[in-house]
N, C-alpha and C positions, 0 to 999 in steps of 0.2 A: 465629403458629399458630392457630387454635382446635383445641379438641378434636374436634370435629366434622368439621374440615377435615382433621385427622390420622387422624381414625376411615375419612373417606372414601380417603384417599389409600392408607391401607393395606390396604384392601379392593380395590381399584384393582389394587395391586400383589398381592395374591393371586390376583384374576381372571386376572391376566398370565400368573403361574406354574401356575396350574391350566388355563388355554388353549394350552398350549406343546404338548403332546402331548393333548389331549381328543379330537380326533378321531378318533386312533387307538386309544385307549382304549374311546370309543363303539362304535366299530366290531369289535372286539375283545370287547369284552360282546355285540353284536346277533348277529355271526357266529358266534360261540362258536370262535375260531382261536386257544385258548391255546398257547402254544408254535410259534406262526407269524405272520408279518406280515399283519393283515389289508387291508391295502394292496393288494397282489398279485389277493387273491380281488376285492376293490372294480373295479379295473382290469380285471381280466379279465370280468368280469360287465357292467361298463358298455360296453366294448366287443362283447360279445353282443348286448347290448342296443340298440344304437346301428346294427347292421346291418340291420334291418327298414326305419326310416325312408331309412337312406341309400338302400337298393336299389330304395324305393318313391320317390324323390325322381330317381333317376336313371331308373327306368322311364317318368317321365312327358315324356320328352325327346320323343320321335315324337308322343307326343299332344298336346303343344304344338305341334309343328313341322306338326302336320295342322289344329291351329286357330288358325293364323296371321291368317287372315282372315277368322276367326267376327266376330259382332258383339260388340259390346262386354259387353253383358246376358249373353249366353251365355259369353262367357270368362269372364266376373266368377263366375256359378253353378261352371264349372268350376272357378276356383280357390280358392274358397269351399270346395268341396268337400274339395281336397286340403289346405285348412288345416285342417282339421276334425278329419283324419285325422292330422296331427302332435300336434295340441293334444290328442285322446284319446287316442292312444299313448302320449305324454312324462307326461298323467296317470296314465295305468296303470303306469307304471313307478316314477313317485313315488310312488303308494300300495303299491305293492310295497317300496320304500325305507320307508316310515311303517311297515307294518305290521312290519318286520324288525327297526328300529331305536327302535321308542314304548317298551318296555320298558326300553330302555336310557337313556332319559331322568329315568329315576327313580333314588333314590340306591341302590347295592347292598349287602344287608347286611354284606358283609364288609367292604366299602370304609368304610361307615358306623361300624363299631367303630374304626376308625383315625381317622378325622376327625373323629370326636364328641369324642376329647380334645386336638384341636386348636383353636386359636383363630382358626376358620374358620367363619363363617356360612354356615348352609344355604343361602342365596340366593345366596350367591358360588357355591358349589358347582353349583349348579341353574344359573345363568346360563352357567359355561362348559360344561355339557352341552349345554345348549340352543344357546348358541352354535357349538357344536360340531355338533350335528345341522343346525343351518342351512346351514353350511359344506358339509356333505356334502350335503344335499339341493340347493345351488345347485349344487355340483359339479358331481355326478351328470346332472341338467337341463342344464346347458350344456352339458357332455360327449357327452350324446346328441343334444344339440340342433341345435350348431353343423356338424356334417360335413354331414349332411343340407338346412341350412338355405343354407351355401353352395354345392351343387350345386343345390337348387331354386331360389334367388335366381336364377342365370345362366340357368337353364332357363325360367322363368315370365317373368321381364322381358322377355321379346322381344316379348310385346304389350303395348299402351301402356295397356289396359284393366286391366292388373294392377299399374303402378305401374313407378317406378324402381329399377333394381337393387339400390342403397345404401336405398333405405327399404323395399323389400321384405326384405334382410338384415335390417335392424334391426328391422323390424317381426316378422320371423320368430322371431329370438333374443328379443326382449323379453315377448312374447304367450305365448310357448310356456312360458317360465321362468317368468313370474308366472303362468300358468296353473297349474302343476307345482307353485308354492309354497302357493298358493293351498289346493288340496287337501291338500298335507303339511300344513300348520297346521290346516287343519281336523279332520284326521283325527287329529293330537296333539292338539286340544281335546278331541273327541270321548272319546280314551283317558283324557286326564288328569281328565275328568270322571265316567269311570267308576270311575276309581281313587279319587277323593276321595269319589263319593256311593255307589256299591257297595262289596262285599268282593272280596278277591283271586281267590274262585273267579271269579266273572262277569265281571271282567276279563279273567283269563286263557282262558275258553271264546271271549271275545268275539277275544281276541287271533287264537285260532287259525281262527274263523269266517273273519276277514277274511285272514288271510294264505292260507285254500281258497280263497275267492274271488276275492283277487287273482290267484292261480297261474291259475285258470280264466279268469279275463279278460285276461289276458295273453298264454295263451297261443291263446286262441278271439279275439281281438283281429283280427287278421289276414282271420279268416272270416266274422265279423260286420258289422264296419265299412263293407266295400265295401257292402253291403245296406241299413244302417242311414242312414248318411251322406246319400244322396240324399232320403231322407225329411227328414232334418234341413234338409237346405239349403233344399228346397223351403219348409219352414214357418217358417225363418228368413227369407225373402223376403216370403212371403205373409203374414205375422203369425199363425202358429199358434201352440199352448200350447208347443211344444217351445223355444220360444225363450228360454224364460226357465231352460233350460238352462246351467250353467258355460260348458260349451265354447262357446256361441253370446255369448255377453257377451264374451268374449276372442277369438273371431273378427271381434267387431266393433273391438275394439281393434288387432287385427292391421290390419285394412282402413285405419283410421283413421291408424296410424303408415305404412303401405304408399303410402298416397293414392290407394285403389282408389277409383274412381266406380262408387258401389254404391249400392243401396238399403235395405241393412241399415239399422235405427234405430240414431243415433249417442247414442241416451243410455244404449246397452246398453255404452259405453266407459266412462262414468261407474259404471256398475254393477260392471264388472268391477274398476278401480283399486277403489273401497268396497268390495268382496268381500275383495281383497290385504291393504288396511290393517285392517278389521275382524278379520279371519281371525288374522292379525299378533297384533294387541293382546290379542285374546282367548285365545292360545296363550301367550303372555309373561305375562300375569297368572294363567292358571292356575297356570302352573309355576312361577313366581317367588313369589307368594302363599302358595301350598300346600310350599314346601319346607321349611319347618320343620316341619311337622306330617305330611310324608311321611319326614321323616327322622327324627322318634322312632318313627313305626311300622316302619319299615325296621328300627331296632334291636330291635325286640319278632317281627320276623319268623324263621324258621328254613325255608329252602327244604328239603321234603320233612318236615317236622315232625308233619304231621297224617295222621292214619291213612288206611289207602286199602282199600276192598273188595278190590281187584285184587290187592293183597300178599297178602291174608290166602287169597284164592283159590288164588294161586303156591304159598304154601305148601302148600297140601291137595295139588295137584298133584305137587308137586318129592316129597311122601312118597309116592303114589302111584306114580308114574313110574321113582323113582330109588334105587337101592341103595346109590349109591357117596355117601358125605357130602360129598365136595370137588364132584361134581356137582349135589346139593341145592343147597348153599350158592352156587353161580356162578349156577344159574336165577335163586332167589330175588333173588339181588344186582341181577340183570340186571333182571326184574320190579319190583323196587322203583325202578330208577332212571329207568323208562320211565314209572311211576306218579306219581313225584313231581318229576322234574328239569323244571325248565321249558324249559332249553336243548335238550333233546333231544325233548321233545312238540313244539317249535316246530321242528326239524328233521323230523319225521316230518309235520307239517302241510304244510309245502312240498311232500315227495312227496304226500301224499295229493290236493293240488291240482293239482299236474302229471298224476295219475294220471286224476282228473275230466277235466281239459282234454284229454288225448290220448284217454280214449275218446269222450267227446263229437265231438273231431275226425273220428275214425273212422266214427263211426254217419254224422255229417251227409257226410263225403265219400262212405262207400259210399251212401247214400239219392240223392244228386245223380246219381252213376253210376247208377242206377236208374230215376230219375223220367224222367218223358217232359216233355222242353225245352218243349216248347211249352204243355203243360198248368199246367210251372212258374212261366212267363210268364203266363200267363192268372189263375193262382190268386193267385201272389203270397203264399205260403203255406209258412211254415218246416213245418207239419204234415205238408206233402204230400212233404218230403223226406225224415223219418225213416222206414226201412223197418218191414216189417210184423213181429210179433212172432209170429206165429202158427206161425212154422215155423223151424225152425236155420238160420243160415246164420253166413258168416265174420265178418263185420262183429258178430254177439250174440256169437259164440264167443271174440273176442279180447278181450271186453271184463273177464271174471275173471283172463286170463291178463294184462292191463294192471295190475290192480290188487294180482295177486300179483307181480308183479315190482316195482312200485314201491315196496310194502310191504316185501317183503324185501330188496330194495336200500337203501330207506330204514333198515330196522334196522340191515343193516350198516355203512352210514354212520356212522349213529347210535354203535354201538357200539365204533369207532374212535375218538371223542372221550370221554375222560374225566370223571367227575365230580369229583374231586380227586385228583392226581398224586402229592401227598404223601401221602394217604390209603393208596395202594394196599400200604402194606406187609403189610396184613394178607393180601394172595394172596403176597406175597415170601416172608415168613418160613417158613411151611408150604406151600412151590411146590407144588400141585396137577401133577398128571399130564396132560401134553398130550390124550391120549386123553378123559380126564374134562372137559376145557375142550371140545374137541372135541363133545364129546355134550350137552353143557349149551347149547352156542351153538346148534347146530342145532336142538335141543328148544324151545329160546326162539323163534326166528326163524319154527319151524312153526308152533307155537301162537300166536302173537301177529302173525302176518305172514300163514301160508295159510290156517290152520283158519277164519277169521272172513270171507275171502271165499270159501271153499269152502260155510259154512253159508248166506249171503245168496245166491250160486248155485244152490242146492240149493232155496231158499225158492222162487225166483223161476222155475227151470226146471220146478220139480214142476208150477207152476203155469199155466205158459205151454205146455206140450208134455206128449206122452204120458209118462208114467212110466220107460217102456225108455230111449226117447232121454233124459229128463231125468237116470237113474242113469249112463248112458255118460257124460254130459258133466261129471258130478260126480267119475267115476273117474277121467277124462282129464284132469282139473284139478286132481286129488287126486295122480297120477303126475308132472306136469309141477311142482306144487309142490316135491316129494321132491326132484324131480332139481334145480329151480333153487338150493335150498339146499344140496343136496351140491356143487354151482358155486360158491356163494357161499363155502363153507367150505374150499374148494380153496387150500392155503397160509395158512391161518388160523394163525396162532400167538401168541393173545395172549385174553387175560380181558375179555370185554365190560365197557367203561365204567371201564377199570381201567389201562388201557395209555395211555404217551403216544402220539401218530400224529404221522405225517410234515406237514413244512411242506404247506399246501394248495397253495401256488406250484409245489411242485412237479410234482404234479398236472392243475391245474385247464387245463393248457393243453391237453392231448389227451384226457382221459380221457372227455371229454364224446361226444367221436365214437364210442370204443368204447360207453358206454353207451347210445347211439342204435342202433346196430348189434345190440348186443345186443337193447334193445326190440323189432325191427324182426324177427329171428329168431325170439325166445322167445315175442311176441305174435302178431304178425300169421301170420307162417309157420307157426308150431305150428295155429294156429288153422284155416288153410287145410288143414291135412294131417288134423284133426280132423274137418271137412266130409267127407273123402274116407272116412272112415273111419268115419264115420255110415252111410255109404249101404249096408254090407252086415256080416254077422254077422264074416266073414272078415277085413275091415277091421279092425273092432274088435278084434278077437282078437290080428292082427298088431299093433297100435298098443300094446297094453298090453305084448306082450310084448317089441317095441321097445324103449318107454319102462323098463320094467323091468331089461332088458339094459343099457341105459344108465345109470340110475342105479347097478347093480353096478360097473359098469367103472368110473364115477367115484370110488365108496367104495373099490374095491379100491387105485386110483391115487394116492387121499387118503392111506390109512390107511399103505400105503408110504413117502408121504413124511412121515409122521407122525414115524417112528422117527429120522428124519434133521434135524428141525427141533426148537427149544427154546420156550420161552415167551420172548416180547418184550417186556419192563417199560417198557424206556426205548428213546428212539430216538437214535442217533449224531449229532450234530451235523456237517455237514462242515466247521465249525473246528476239531474235535478233534481231537488226533493220532491216535485210534483209525479213524477216518477214510480216514487214510493208510497204515494198516497199517503204522504205524512198534511197533506192542506185537505181542510174540510170543506174547500170549494170544490165542486164539480161542475161541467158544462154541462 
């Protein structure tokens, strides 16, 4: 055996070893789930994402029954719209996955310090990471697509113009998965080029922007797609300019595989297959050819080594606000973590995206309810749906409350994720008092979550509404923000970013239900109450008095519980004897 052949065999063996748990390690880095199993998070997130296309497919049953006697052309146009929905939705889901995982495709500085001393080539580790990401993308897209594909194939194949059942099923799965992989590899290529050609700061801000935009598009997809798809179908059949969009390429591939009789240009099928091949080759080339250079740069990088203006401002604020040295140090540490940690800033970007999407949905829903249906059909403009800003409305009052809720909850969720568990001894040795921790944490959430939203709200309301009304709205939102931080701090017994957190698999199953209920109560129902309070001076005084009383009540209840609680730096595992109460020691 030649030396070259032996080297290839060794590299293949190393690749197989690195690939054994590569998917789990990649998801662990992407989902920031240190101390828990990221596969549980992926499973439940996938189950949540597959629900809309599955419900959409089931909802088509009556429509296809009613169109059983329709002409072939009408049926094909109707089926093409449904196929475009499945293609676009799954594409958005994979866009979200790409935005979450694309930083995990690059070598981690801490891992690189270990692997750099081993006889492992950078391209081998990069290939293992790339294959792991591809497997994750393929698995997620297939899991989102398959249930809806089975239901939709049985429902739509009742008409001969749609195609045989087995061909519709194959065409659905293949075209949707390929379209999702095309978008996934294209985004990875863009991210790789930004990392190679630009600096780390540009790539980081691009990551946050895409993550926020993806959340907005994913949440608003069910609202916008039913309006955009008919236009897209019409231009597809009539040869419009929209036919060169990627979903149109893959809907042509879908129709080709399903054997549908249609007028969609078949040359677009070749474009779809060529796009998948080119995006795959480009992504592989970017990540493998730059592996050595990226590994060297990872060794020189230290997360959080760059100075930050935000940290300097936090130090100044801490010196002004706090007299307690423990609270001052905890506040500065929390501010520095948010400013420097990519992991936590990514989590906040996801919450900001969800806030934007929720606000857009609330405004458009309120506008549709107010708009005249006849004029809406005649003009067909989204501008007629947006309600006027010249006077206060519950839909406008809910927007700052939505952003306050997501900002505080996002900071609370990020504060539960430690930067480095092994380094929390700095807080363990001179263990701070629980009261100091609570004060510093609440101040941190209020200044970084509530104050920015209040500042933007004040600027917008004073420009749009009378000063008296704007001042009342700002005061209402300020009290609501204080109340929310008090509630979020209830039963909080940890230093932000310094304590272990419970496995996400223990809470992800049901916490989202409580989260949505709390969002509805805090944002939309409180906005309704604010609208009533703005009607009179007595209503405003009553709102302020009730809000202040609620704040005092929650604070009293919380501070009574402080003396019965202790700081939690470590989370007991269910597998340890302490979880079985076999030890007589209790904290």
